VMD Tcl script that draws the C-alpha trace (Angstrom):
set ca {
  {16.45 -12.66 -13.23}
  {18.20 -13.94 -10.11}
  {21.86 -14.72 -10.37}
  {22.81 -18.35 -10.77}
  {25.42 -19.55 -8.51}
  {27.47 -20.96 -11.38}
  {27.78 -20.96 -15.00}
  {26.12 -24.50 -15.11}
  {23.31 -23.74 -12.90}
  {19.98 -22.67 -14.34}
  {18.71 -19.18 -13.67}
  {15.31 -19.46 -11.80}
  {12.59 -17.37 -13.11}
  {10.35 -15.36 -10.69}
  {7.11 -17.01 -9.90}
  {4.93 -14.05 -11.41}
  {1.62 -15.76 -10.56}
  {2.53 -16.06 -6.91}
  {4.09 -12.40 -6.82}
  {0.99 -10.99 -8.15}
  {-1.35 -12.85 -5.90}
  {0.45 -11.48 -3.03}
  {0.56 -7.94 -4.54}
  {-3.48 -8.08 -4.84}
  {-3.51 -8.72 -1.17}
  {-1.23 -5.94 -0.57}
  {-3.12 -3.35 -2.63}
  {-6.42 -4.59 -1.35}
  {-5.27 -3.89 2.20}
  {-6.03 -0.69 4.06}
  {-7.89 1.75 1.74}
  {-5.65 3.16 -1.02}
  {-8.44 5.37 -2.38}
  {-7.93 7.59 0.79}
  {-4.51 8.27 -0.56}
  {-5.09 8.10 -4.12}
  {-7.58 10.96 -4.40}
  {-4.74 13.26 -3.25}
  {-2.92 12.51 -6.53}
  {-5.66 13.61 -8.69}
  {-3.70 16.49 -10.17}
  {-1.24 14.05 -11.85}
  {-4.01 12.41 -13.85}
  {-5.33 15.74 -14.99}
  {-1.83 17.09 -16.03}
  {-1.16 13.77 -18.01}
  {-4.34 14.07 -19.96}
  {-3.45 17.68 -20.77}
  {0.14 16.71 -21.83}
  {-1.28 14.00 -24.05}
  {-3.60 16.49 -25.61}
  {-6.62 14.12 -25.50}
  {-9.48 14.79 -27.83}
  {-13.19 14.29 -27.04}
  {-14.42 10.94 -28.64}
  {-11.00 9.25 -28.52}
  {-10.72 5.83 -26.66}
  {-8.79 5.72 -23.60}
  {-7.63 2.64 -21.69}
  {-6.49 3.28 -18.13}
  {-4.24 0.34 -17.21}
  {-3.70 -0.43 -13.29}
  {-6.18 2.50 -13.02}
  {-6.71 2.14 -9.10}
  {-9.20 4.58 -7.64}
  {-9.55 6.35 -11.23}
  {-7.57 9.66 -11.05}
  {-6.44 9.30 -14.80}
  {-9.78 7.56 -15.69}
  {-11.98 10.39 -14.46}
  {-9.61 13.08 -15.93}
  {-9.98 11.42 -19.31}
  {-13.74 10.97 -19.03}
  {-14.10 14.69 -17.93}
  {-12.63 15.41 -21.42}
  {-15.35 13.45 -23.17}
  {-13.21 10.54 -23.93}
  {-14.50 6.94 -24.16}
  {-12.70 5.52 -21.12}
  {-12.22 1.79 -20.10}
  {-10.60 1.59 -16.70}
  {-8.85 -1.57 -15.50}
  {-7.32 -2.97 -12.35}
  {-6.73 -6.45 -10.80}
  {-8.02 -5.14 -7.43}
  {-11.90 -5.08 -7.70}
  {-12.16 -2.95 -4.56}
  {-10.22 -0.20 -6.13}
  {-12.36 -0.11 -9.24}
  {-15.44 -0.02 -7.08}
  {-14.26 3.17 -5.39}
  {-13.43 4.63 -8.78}
  {-16.89 3.85 -9.95}
  {-18.42 5.54 -6.97}
  {-16.58 8.68 -7.97}
  {-17.52 8.46 -11.60}
  {-21.28 7.98 -10.61}
  {-21.15 11.04 -8.28}
  {-19.77 13.16 -11.04}
  {-22.03 11.69 -13.76}
  {-19.21 10.29 -15.76}
  {-19.33 7.36 -18.20}
  {-16.65 4.97 -17.64}
  {-16.52 1.17 -18.44}
  {-14.66 -0.70 -15.62}
  {-13.17 -4.21 -16.21}
  {-11.02 -6.46 -13.88}
  {-7.83 -7.02 -15.74}
  {-4.14 -7.95 -15.21}
  {-1.88 -5.32 -16.81}
  {0.38 -8.10 -17.93}
  {-2.31 -9.98 -19.73}
  {-4.87 -7.33 -21.08}
  {-8.07 -8.81 -22.47}
  {-8.27 -6.56 -25.44}
  {-7.40 -7.13 -29.11}
  {-4.15 -5.49 -30.70}
  {-4.50 -1.89 -31.57}
  {-7.78 -1.16 -29.89}
  {-7.27 2.12 -28.07}
  {-6.23 5.65 -29.17}
  {-4.55 6.30 -26.01}
  {-3.42 4.12 -23.19}
  {-2.52 5.62 -19.76}
  {-1.49 4.67 -16.34}
  {-0.44 6.80 -13.41}
  {1.62 5.16 -10.54}
  {0.04 1.94 -11.78}
  {1.68 -0.36 -14.33}
  {5.11 0.55 -12.63}
  {4.18 -1.96 -9.94}
  {3.82 -4.96 -12.33}
  {6.49 -7.73 -11.53}
  {6.98 -8.62 -15.13}
  {7.84 -5.28 -16.41}
  {8.91 -6.27 -19.85}
  {5.44 -8.08 -20.56}
  {3.61 -5.14 -18.98}
  {5.29 -2.64 -21.39}
  {4.72 -5.07 -24.34}
  {0.96 -5.07 -23.48}
  {0.64 -1.44 -23.25}
  {2.34 -1.25 -26.88}
  {0.03 -4.07 -28.18}
  {-3.36 -2.49 -27.37}
  {-2.40 1.02 -28.46}
  {-3.16 1.90 -32.13}
  {-0.20 2.75 -34.38}
  {0.15 6.53 -34.07}
  {-1.74 6.40 -30.81}
  {-0.21 7.53 -27.53}
  {0.78 5.90 -24.32}
  {0.91 8.34 -21.32}
  {2.73 7.36 -17.98}
  {3.42 8.80 -14.61}
  {6.02 6.97 -12.82}
  {8.08 7.77 -9.63}
  {11.87 8.09 -10.26}
  {14.48 6.25 -8.27}
  {15.84 9.28 -6.57}
  {12.38 10.73 -5.69}
  {11.03 10.91 -2.12}
  {8.91 7.81 -3.15}
  {11.70 6.01 -4.84}
  {13.61 6.40 -1.58}
  {10.74 5.39 0.34}
  {10.82 2.03 -1.64}
  {14.42 1.62 -0.76}
  {13.88 2.16 2.95}
  {11.02 -0.52 3.18}
  {13.12 -2.81 1.00}
  {15.96 -2.72 3.64}
  {13.47 -4.22 6.07}
  {11.12 -6.49 3.97}
  {13.01 -8.20 1.17}
  {11.41 -7.74 -2.16}
  {10.55 -10.68 -4.28}
  {13.71 -12.17 -5.80}
  {14.40 -11.48 -9.52}
  {12.01 -8.48 -9.64}
  {13.17 -4.98 -10.54}
  {12.17 -1.86 -8.64}
  {9.00 -0.25 -9.68}
  {11.10 2.87 -9.96}
  {12.83 1.46 -12.97}
  {9.88 2.73 -14.86}
  {10.94 6.32 -13.93}
  {14.33 6.12 -15.87}
  {15.03 6.83 -19.50}
  {17.03 3.66 -19.93}
  {13.94 1.61 -19.02}
  {11.73 3.58 -21.50}
  {14.52 3.31 -24.22}
  {14.73 -0.58 -23.78}
  {11.13 -1.44 -23.58}
  {9.61 1.15 -25.88}
  {12.31 2.76 -27.98}
  {12.66 0.06 -30.65}
  {8.94 -0.16 -31.18}
  {7.61 3.28 -31.10}
  {7.85 6.61 -33.24}
  {8.85 8.83 -30.14}
  {9.30 9.08 -26.47}
  {9.02 12.32 -24.52}
  {9.96 12.24 -20.88}
  {9.64 15.31 -18.54}
  {10.54 15.31 -14.96}
  {7.61 16.52 -12.99}
  {6.98 16.86 -9.17}
  {3.93 15.90 -7.07}
  {3.87 17.74 -3.54}
  {2.69 15.80 -0.50}
  {1.02 18.27 1.80}
  {0.08 16.81 5.25}
  {-0.54 18.28 8.75}
  {2.83 16.99 9.91}
  {5.48 14.19 8.94}
  {3.91 11.99 11.73}
  {0.38 12.65 10.07}
  {1.83 11.34 6.66}
  {3.24 8.37 8.29}
  {0.07 7.52 10.15}
  {-1.79 7.82 6.90}
  {0.43 5.71 4.96}
  {0.83 3.11 7.54}
  {-2.90 2.69 7.84}
  {-4.21 3.21 4.31}
  {-1.14 2.45 1.92}
  {-1.04 -1.39 1.43}
  {2.66 -1.80 0.85}
  {3.47 0.31 3.81}
  {0.71 -1.29 5.91}
  {1.85 -4.84 5.24}
  {5.51 -4.01 5.78}
  {4.91 -2.73 9.24}
  {2.53 -5.88 9.86}
  {5.54 -8.11 9.01}
  {7.95 -6.39 11.28}
  {8.41 -6.83 15.08}
  {8.27 -3.89 17.28}
  {11.88 -3.06 17.27}
  {12.22 -3.37 13.41}
  {8.96 -1.35 12.98}
  {10.13 1.33 15.12}
  {13.55 1.50 13.28}
  {11.77 1.78 9.74}
  {9.44 4.37 11.17}
  {12.53 6.45 12.26}
  {14.23 6.10 8.77}
  {10.95 7.15 7.03}
  {10.60 10.29 9.30}
  {14.29 11.13 8.70}
  {13.85 10.88 5.07}
  {10.73 13.22 5.19}
  {12.71 15.86 7.48}
  {15.57 15.71 4.92}
  {13.11 16.79 2.09}
  {10.54 18.74 3.92}
  {10.37 22.45 3.08}
  {7.70 23.30 5.63}
  {8.88 25.44 8.61}
  {5.61 25.52 10.52}
  {5.43 21.94 11.77}
  {3.50 20.68 8.66}
  {4.74 18.53 5.75}
  {5.40 19.87 2.33}
  {7.60 17.36 0.41}
  {7.92 17.15 -3.50}
  {8.49 13.93 -4.99}
  {9.83 13.80 -8.62}
  {8.08 11.64 -11.23}
  {8.59 11.15 -14.89}
  {5.76 12.28 -17.16}
  {6.05 10.03 -20.29}
  {4.29 10.54 -23.63}
  {4.90 7.89 -26.24}
  {3.76 8.03 -29.69}
  {3.12 4.37 -30.87}
}
mol new
graphics top color blue
foreach p $ca { graphics top sphere $p radius 0.5 }
foreach p [lrange $ca 0 end-1] q [lrange $ca 1 end] { graphics top cylinder $p $q radius 0.2 }
display resetview
């Protein structure tokens, strides 16, 4: 919520509909699937951590280009993959078709899932639901559609991670929507305890690391400024001088975390792997 200027002034609520409409444009820009496929290992690891069994029902929320959806389908689960960006679902469907995997695709808003209460044995999201503007509502929807005793599995970037710090760097140049928390809030224990703790049996959260491996720091920046919607749109919104300054900050961030000594980029970014028993 935004801060009111006085005790007597009402607190303005964010216009979530407008924010989501803009987000859809952002995520539809570029070609996120070009980046998303490099994160496949995260979906595989999450499905293993959840101990998925063949025949179980799985809902992938904000499934994007399908990393977690495909991982669950490979384990012979009955998978429904959702996102509010249809082009991302189409990319996922092509991958599933190429592998001969059966996945049900449905366009859906993570804050208003079109499923009955307690429908799924498992609900998953890898770097997806964390980008919803109304975080409390999205968390409530994950709980609602998961069966009692079922599992909710999440992979969320942490605030101090490479990607979490990238969010902060971009936010210094392009102002985030007023009243909306950072997506990286989902990568904190406080957030999980607040939005899931009172309603579930248990929460297990383990720090994990995904490693970005690129030809060079400049190669990473070129890829993300071309194909990753949030970065692409940020640079489009900036003039030349501000754009160069942001590029400099991002390259400095990469340099501070790059363990490669051969000119390539090898940067690990922490995320929280979360297994919630409903």
